C-alpha positions as CSV (number, residue, x, y, z in Angstrom):
1,M,0.0,-0.2,0.0
2,P,2.5,2.8,-0.8
3,R,-0.3,5.6,-0.7
4,A,-1.1,4.8,2.8
5,T,-0.4,6.9,5.8
6,L,0.8,4.9,8.6
7,V,-0.5,6.7,12.0
8,L,1.2,4.9,15.3
9,L,-0.5,5.3,18.7
10,A,2.2,4.6,21.2
11,D,4.5,6.0,23.8
12,L,6.6,8.4,22.3
13,A,9.7,6.8,23.2
14,V,8.9,3.3,21.4
15,G,7.4,5.6,18.3
16,A,10.5,7.1,18.1
17,G,12.1,4.2,16.4
18,V,9.8,3.5,13.8
19,D,9.4,4.0,10.4
20,V,5.5,5.9,10.3
21,D,4.1,9.0,9.1
22,E,2.8,10.4,12.3
23,V,3.0,9.1,16.1
24,V,0.0,10.0,18.4
25,P,1.1,9.5,21.9
26,D,-0.5,7.4,23.9
27,R,-0.1,9.5,27.5
28,A,-3.9,9.6,28.5
29,L,-4.3,5.9,27.7
30,A,-1.4,4.7,30.1
31,R,-2.9,6.9,32.7
32,F,-6.7,6.5,31.9
33,D,-6.9,10.3,32.0
34,P,-10.7,10.7,31.1
35,A,-10.2,14.3,29.5
36,G,-7.1,13.3,27.9
37,L,-8.8,10.0,26.3
38,S,-11.7,12.6,24.9
39,G,-8.6,14.6,23.6
40,L,-7.2,11.4,22.1
41,I,-10.5,10.0,20.6
42,R,-10.9,13.7,18.9
43,E,-7.2,13.5,17.5
44,L,-8.0,10.2,16.0
45,A,-11.1,11.1,14.7
46,A,-9.4,14.2,13.0
47,A,-6.8,11.8,11.6
48,R,-9.7,10.2,9.4
49,L,-8.2,6.5,10.0
50,A,-10.0,4.1,7.6
51,A,-8.6,1.1,9.7
52,A,-6.9,0.0,12.9
53,V,-4.8,-2.8,13.3
54,V,-4.3,-3.3,17.1
55,F,-1.0,-5.3,17.9
56,T,-0.7,-6.7,21.2
57,D,1.8,-9.0,23.4
58,E,0.4,-12.4,24.4
59,G,-1.8,-11.7,27.8
60,E,-2.6,-8.0,26.4
61,S,-6.3,-7.1,25.1
62,A,-6.6,-5.4,21.9
63,F,-10.3,-4.3,23.1
64,E,-8.8,-0.9,24.7
65,A,-7.4,0.7,21.8
66,A,-10.1,-1.0,19.5
67,Y,-12.9,0.8,21.5
68,L,-10.8,3.8,21.2
69,A,-11.0,3.8,17.6
70,Y,-14.7,2.5,17.7
71,L,-15.4,5.8,19.5
72,A,-13.2,7.7,16.9
73,G,-15.4,6.4,14.2
74,V,-12.7,3.9,12.5
75,R,-14.8,1.6,10.8
76,V,-12.1,-1.4,10.6
77,R,-10.5,-2.6,13.9
78,A,-8.5,-5.6,13.8
79,G,-6.9,-7.4,16.4
80,F,-6.4,-10.6,18.2
81,A,-9.6,-11.6,20.6
82,G,-9.7,-15.1,22.4
83,E,-13.4,-14.2,24.1
84,F,-16.3,-12.3,22.7
85,G,-16.4,-8.7,22.7
86,G,-19.3,-7.8,20.8
87,G,-18.5,-5.8,17.5
88,V,-15.5,-3.5,19.3
89,L,-13.1,-5.7,17.1
90,A,-13.8,-6.0,13.5
91,P,-12.6,-8.4,12.2
92,A,-11.5,-10.3,15.7
93,V,-8.5,-12.5,15.1
94,A,-8.0,-16.1,17.0
95,P,-4.9,-15.4,18.7
96,P,-1.5,-17.3,17.5
97,P,-0.3,-20.3,19.3
98,A,1.1,-19.9,22.4
99,G,5.0,-18.7,22.5
100,I,4.7,-17.2,18.9
101,V,5.8,-13.5,20.4
102,G,7.1,-9.7,20.0
103,A,7.3,-9.2,15.9
104,A,6.6,-12.6,14.9
105,R,2.8,-12.1,16.7
106,H,2.5,-9.0,14.6
107,L,3.4,-10.9,11.8
108,F,0.7,-13.6,12.2
109,L,-2.1,-11.1,12.6
110,L,-1.1,-9.4,9.2
111,D,-0.9,-12.6,7.5
112,A,-4.6,-13.6,9.1
113,L,-5.8,-10.2,7.5
114,G,-4.4,-10.7,4.3
115,L,-1.8,-8.2,4.7
116,G,1.4,-10.2,5.2
117,A,2.8,-10.1,2.0
118,T,4.5,-7.4,3.0
119,A,7.0,-9.2,4.9
120,T,9.7,-11.2,2.6
121,A,10.0,-15.2,3.4
122,A,13.8,-14.2,5.1
123,V,12.3,-11.7,7.5
124,K,9.4,-14.4,8.3
125,A,12.1,-16.9,9.0
126,R,14.0,-14.8,11.2
127,L,10.9,-13.9,13.6
128,S,9.9,-17.0,13.7
129,C,11.9,-17.7,16.6
130,D,11.3,-16.3,20.3
131,D,11.7,-12.7,19.4
132,S,10.5,-11.1,22.7
133,A,13.5,-8.9,23.1
134,S,12.6,-7.1,20.1
């Protein structure tokens, strides 16, 4: 998707080393600051995002970030869900087998969404090991 704009919702320290078009700080999410969350939702809505792909570590839930995207009007909100969460995740993807962690877990999600063709076979092979330090 060469014309896609990538917006990352993350801690600024994490986002600093990532090749994306924009980083939206998640400070309000980390502290659960209601006023800050309202501002974050407005900021996400203003970005007019076509989709949100929620990457999580094993044991984390994608529902919180997906719900923010839902409130911001993002129609496609994809992420892993091992339990029922209504329509918050659309689509909800079954999590990978236990032990698939780090970037390999994220590639598993992209593959499940049909977006995995962007990763080369060599990168996928390298990431199939335990790369939890990444």
